[in-house]
C-alpha positions in Angstrom: 0.1 0.0 0.0 1.1 3.5 -0.5 -0.3 6.0 2.2 0.2 9.6 2.6 -0.3 12.0 5.5 -0.9 15.8 5.5 0.1 17.5 8.7 1.3 20.8 10.0 3.8 19.1 12.4 6.1 16.1 12.6 8.9 15.2 15.0 12.2 15.8 12.9 15.0 18.3 13.4 14.3 19.7 10.0 10.7 20.6 10.8 9.8 23.4 13.1 6.7 22.0 14.8 6.3 18.7 16.7 3.5 17.9 19.1 0.9 15.1 19.7 -0.5 14.8 16.0 3.0 14.6 14.6 4.0 12.0 17.2 1.0 9.8 16.5 1.7 10.1 12.5 5.3 9.2 13.2 4.4 6.1 15.2 2.0 4.9 12.6 4.2 5.7 9.7 7.1 4.0 11.2 5.0 0.8 11.7 3.8 1.0 8.2 7.3 1.1 6.8 8.4 -1.6 9.0 5.6 -3.7 7.5 6.8 -2.9 4.0 4.2 -0.3 3.2 5.1 3.1 1.4 4.7 6.2 3.3 4.8 9.9 2.2 4.3 12.8 4.8 3.4 16.2 3.5 4.2 18.9 6.2 2.7 22.2 5.3 3.4 25.8 6.7 7.2 25.2 6.7 10.2 27.6 6.3 11.1 26.2 2.8 10.2 23.5 0.2 12.2 20.4 0.8 12.1 16.7 0.3 14.1 14.0 2.1 14.1 10.5 3.4 13.6 9.8 7.1 14.2 6.1 7.7 12.2 5.1 4.7 9.6 7.7 5.1 9.4 10.3 2.3 9.0 13.6 4.0 7.8 16.6 1.6 8.0 20.0 3.3 5.8 22.6 1.9 6.9 26.2 2.4 4.3 28.6 3.9 3.3 31.0 1.1 1.7 34.6 1.5 -1.0 36.1 -0.8 -2.4 39.6 -0.9 -5.9 38.2 -1.1 -7.7 34.9 -0.5 -4.6 33.4 1.0 -6.7 30.8 2.8 -7.8 29.4 -0.6 -4.7 29.9 -2.7 -2.4 28.3 -0.2 -4.8 25.2 -0.2 -4.7 25.0 -3.9 -0.9 25.2 -3.8 -0.8 22.3 -1.3 -3.2 20.5 -3.5 -1.1 20.8 -6.7 2.0 19.5 -4.8 0.0 16.4 -3.4 -1.6 15.6 -6.7 1.8 15.6 -8.5 3.1 13.1 -5.9 -0.1 11.1 -6.1 0.5 10.7 -9.9 4.3 10.2 -9.6 4.3 7.8 -6.5 0.9 6.1 -7.1 -0.4 7.2 -3.7 -3.6 5.3 -2.9 -4.9 7.3 0.1 -4.2 10.4 1.9 -5.0 11.1 5.7 -5.2 14.6 7.2 -6.3 15.9 10.7 -9.6 17.8 11.3 -7.9 20.9 12.7 -9.0 24.0 10.9 -10.2 21.8 7.9 -7.0 22.0 5.9 -8.4 19.8 3.1 -11.4 22.0 2.5 -11.6 23.1 -1.2 -8.9 20.6 -2.2 -9.6 18.2 -5.1 -7.2 15.3 -4.5 -6.8 12.4 -6.9 -7.2 9.8 -4.2 -9.4 9.0 -1.2 -9.1 11.4 1.8 -9.4 10.3 5.3 -9.9 12.8 8.1 -8.6 11.6 11.5 -10.3 13.4 14.4 -7.3 14.6 16.7 -9.7 17.5 17.9 -10.9 20.3 15.7 -10.9 24.0 16.5 -14.6 23.7 17.1 -14.2 20.6 19.4 -11.6 22.6 21.6 -13.5 25.7 21.6 -16.6 23.6 22.8 -14.6 22.1 25.6 -13.0 25.3 26.6 -16.4 27.2 26.3 -15.1 29.9 24.1 -16.3 31.3 20.8 -14.9 29.9 17.5 -14.2 32.0 14.4 -16.8 31.3 11.9 -14.3 30.7 9.1 -12.6 27.9 11.0 -15.9 26.2 11.7 -16.7 26.6 8.0 -13.5 25.0 6.8 -13.8 22.2 9.2 -17.4 21.3 8.5 -16.5 21.3 4.7 -13.4 19.3 5.2 -15.3 16.7 7.0 -18.3 16.7 4.5 -15.9 16.1 1.6 -13.9 13.4 3.3 -14.3 9.8 2.0 -14.0 8.5 5.6 -13.6 9.7 9.2 -11.5 8.1 11.8 -11.5 9.4 15.5 -8.7 8.8 18.0 -11.3 8.4 20.8 -15.0 7.7 21.2 -15.5 10.8 23.2 -14.0 13.0 20.5 -16.2 11.3 17.8 -19.5 11.8 19.8 -18.6 15.5 20.4 -17.6 16.0 16.7 -20.9 14.3 15.4 -22.9 16.6 17.5 -20.9 19.8 16.6 -20.9 19.3 12.9 -24.3 17.3 12.6 -22.5 14.3 11.0 -24.8 11.4 10.1 -22.2 8.9 8.8 -20.3 6.5 11.0 -17.0 7.4 12.5 -14.4 4.7 13.0 -12.6 4.6 16.4 -8.9 3.8 16.2 -7.0 5.1 19.2 -3.5 6.4 19.0 -0.7 3.9 19.6 2.9 4.2 21.0 6.2 2.4 20.5 6.6 0.5 23.7 10.2 -0.3 22.8 11.0 3.4 22.7 9.2 4.5 25.7 10.4 1.8 27.9 9.9 1.3 31.7 12.4 3.3 33.7 14.5 1.8 36.5 12.9 2.5 39.9 16.3 3.6 41.4 16.4 6.5 39.0 13.1 8.0 40.7 13.6 11.1 42.6 11.6 11.0 46.0 8.7 13.6 46.2 9.1 14.6 42.6 6.1 15.6 40.5 6.3 16.2 36.7 4.0 17.9 34.3 4.9 17.9 30.7 3.2 19.5 27.7 2.3 23.0 26.7 2.1 25.4 29.5 -1.5 26.6 28.6 -4.9 27.0 30.3 -6.7 24.2 28.4 -4.1 21.7 29.8 -5.2 22.4 33.3 -1.9 24.2 34.2 -3.6 27.0 36.2 -5.6 24.6 38.2 -2.2 22.7 38.8 -0.9 25.7 40.7 -3.7 25.6 43.2 -3.5 21.9 43.4 0.3 22.2 44.2 -0.3 24.7 46.9 -2.4 21.9 48.5 0.2 19.4 48.0 2.8 21.5 49.8 0.6 21.8 52.8 0.6 18.0 53.2 4.0 17.3 51.9 6.5 20.2 52.1 9.3 18.2 50.6 7.3 17.8 47.3 8.7 19.3 44.1 6.9 20.1 40.7 8.8 20.4 37.5 6.8 21.6 34.4 8.3 21.0 31.0 7.0 22.6 28.0 6.5 25.8 25.9 5.0 28.7 27.7 1.8 29.9 25.7 0.1 33.3 25.9 -3.2 32.8 27.7 -6.1 33.0 25.5 -8.3 35.1 28.0 -5.8 37.3 30.0 -3.3 37.8 27.1 -0.3 37.1 29.3 2.1 34.4 29.8 0.4 31.3 31.2 3.8 30.7 33.2 3.3 34.0 34.9 -0.3 33.5 35.7 0.8 30.1 37.1 3.4 31.6 39.4 0.9 34.3 40.6 -1.4 31.6 41.9 1.3 30.0 44.0 1.8 30.3 47.7 5.3 31.5 48.9 6.0 28.0 50.2 5.0 26.4 46.9 7.1 28.7 44.8 10.3 27.4 46.4 9.8 23.9 45.1 8.6 24.8 41.4 11.0 24.5 38.4 10.3 25.3 34.8 12.1 23.7 31.7 11.6 25.0 28.3 10.6 22.6 25.4 13.0 19.7 25.2 13.4 17.1 22.3 11.1 14.2 21.8 13.8 11.9 22.9 15.0 13.9 26.0 11.5 14.0 27.6 12.1 10.6 28.6 14.8 11.6 31.1 12.3 13.8 32.8 9.6 11.0 32.9 12.2 8.5 34.2 13.1 10.7 37.2 9.5 11.6 38.3 7.6 9.9 41.1 4.3 11.0 39.9 3.1 12.3 36.7 0.2 15.0 36.7 -1.9 15.7 33.6 -5.0 17.7 34.6 -6.1 18.7 31.1 -9.6 19.9 30.2 -9.2 19.6 26.5 -7.7 16.6 24.7 -8.7 14.0 22.1 -6.5 11.0 23.1 -3.2 12.4 24.4 0.2 11.2 23.6 1.6 12.4 26.8 -0.6 10.0 28.6 0.4 7.2 26.5 4.1 8.0 26.9 4.0 8.2 30.7 2.1 5.0 31.1 4.2 3.2 28.6 7.3 4.1 30.9 5.4 2.6 33.9 4.5 5.7 35.7 1.8 6.3 38.1 -0.5 8.9 36.9 -3.0 11.5 38.3 -5.1 12.8 35.4 -8.3 14.7 34.7 -11.6 12.7 34.5 -13.0 14.1 31.3 -14.4 12.2 28.4 -11.6 10.5 26.8 -10.0 9.6 30.2 -11.7 6.2 30.8 -10.8 5.1 27.4 -7.3 4.9 28.4 -7.0 5.2 32.2 -8.4 2.8 34.8 -9.2 4.7 37.9 -7.6 3.1 41.1 -5.5 0.7 38.8 -3.2 2.6 36.4 -3.5 5.8 38.5 -6.2 8.1 39.6 -8.6 10.2 37.5 -9.8 13.4 39.2 -11.6 16.5 38.3 -8.8 19.2 38.1 -11.3 21.6 39.7 -11.3 19.6 42.9 -7.9 20.9 44.1 -8.0 19.1 47.5 -9.0 15.6 46.2 -6.4 15.9 43.3 -3.7 17.0 45.6 -4.7 14.2 48.0 -4.2 11.6 45.4 -0.8 13.0 44.3 0.5 12.8 48.1 -0.9 9.3 48.4 1.3 8.2 45.5 4.3 10.2 46.7 4.0 8.6 50.1 3.1 5.0 49.2 5.9 3.4 47.0 4.3 0.1 46.8 1.0 1.5 45.5 3.0 3.9 43.2 5.0 0.9 41.7 1.9 -1.2 41.3 0.0 1.5 39.5 3.1 2.0 37.2 3.1 -1.7 36.3 -0.5 -1.6 35.6 -0.2 1.3 33.4 2.5 -0.3 31.4 0.4 -3.7 30.9 -2.6 -1.4 29.8 -0.5 0.2 27.0 1.3 -2.9 25.9 -1.9 -5.1 25.7 -4.1 -2.4 24.0 -2.2 0.7 22.6 1.2 -0.6 21.3 1.8 0.6 17.8 1.8 -2.9 16.4 -1.8 -3.5 17.7 -2.9 0.0 16.4 -1.2 -0.5 13.1 -3.2 -3.7 12.4 -6.4 -1.8 13.0 -5.4 1.1 10.9 -4.1 -1.1 7.8 -7.4 -3.2 7.9 -9.4 0.0 7.7 -7.2 1.7 5.0 -7.6 -1.5 2.9 -11.4 -1.4 3.3 -11.4 2.2 1.9 -9.0 1.6 -0.9 -10.9 -1.6 -1.8 -14.2 0.3 -2.0 -13.0 2.7 -4.6 
């Protein structure tokens, strides 16, 4: 099979953006290549046009272009021409794209289009209870309407998306997968006592501001606890200030002493921080099926996460960790302290988390589901 992906991000040094969508594509593409399939990844909004090989995956960077008028349409048509050239040249049989801002709207591609729901702008605006730009909703609705098929990374995201866009057709659920050989269980002797780790963007929708209040409660119960936040600081969408500054403003004087921030680190380097952490905290309000959760669980870590929607499709409360509403600061903090203080429970939750990933979300298992579905789409054309 010859499969292509269209994405604004991908984890490679030559590409400027890398986050959850890019990581999930990388995991799937790598497994497709390992199974002798052909993969092309088109990465748009880049610094320059460039094509190169990445361990068997053909990467095509598409430079961002500016136009005096109708840039949203003309750039899409520019991407369309590049992709269609490769479809003809490489005999690409199917292209997959994310739902975010409806990048495939107005594109006429010469192969079937699959849209994978990683979370549209409409979806995240709904979860965060903020207003969406009408243009983005229009693009996303059109992109979904014109797709040959739709896949969602979680049941929760599929249900919400169907409601938001009044979709009548079926949506296939295929969760994200992870390379359990790359994100391996860390040695227990590497763990730093009383250490808590958050990794991901420093942004309101990830529950970071709630985490400040939660950590204040943790310090009240365990003054030795420390919290490290690894990720890019983002300007807050409501207050138009640095989220990092807003976070610090919420901390007590006692809590401030035990906080540290680390700017973005590479995809490989994040494992060092996960390895050292005693407890991973991921109190997000808005996700689809987060790669950060998969990564921490694959490394055998006990988690305290949010309890929203997608959480129960991955986490098992009281087994792989705890799921708690981030708004309930006292209870969330209580669960963290419990896992800091009880090393046996912490270890058991970590083992359970690893087994959950290995048995249900390894990239080999997820690959088989994807390839079966891809074949059904190509075979029907």
